[in-house]
C-alpha angles and dihedrals in degrees: 000000000000122000116206133178123242090251092052090048092052093050096045103029097135093050092047092050090051090052091049090050088053089057102262117140113232122190120201111217127181113245132195108311091001119174100261092194090058090050090050091051093050092045093058103018095152091059093047092049091049093047090056093047090241122151117224112230113213120224110230134193088255090056089052093049092048094046092047093054099043112127125217145050103315107096101160106117094216092051091047089052091052091048091048092052090049091049098044098040096034092238130161109244115218107213142121090223104116091189087073088071089073089070096065096245129132110256126191122204 
């Protein structure tokens, strides 16, 4: 189990998510001067998501397979996961990253 501060989590979010997907347990711990609002959000994420009328999108094995076999220049694991979800579930991806267009998905922004 790895314990990281909120600041460390914000600066290395993609890498931490990849480690969690690989089965590693990550604990978010407030550090000195930590962003208390971020800690509150992480502590009760389901309530925050519901309060904003968001819908949580599950990550499936098929998403992982698709993301892992994506060709091209985008190597960031979090971006590949977003692209895979858009491909598999035929979703519109909201992003200003023009490089996402090379994956044949619909991008808004």
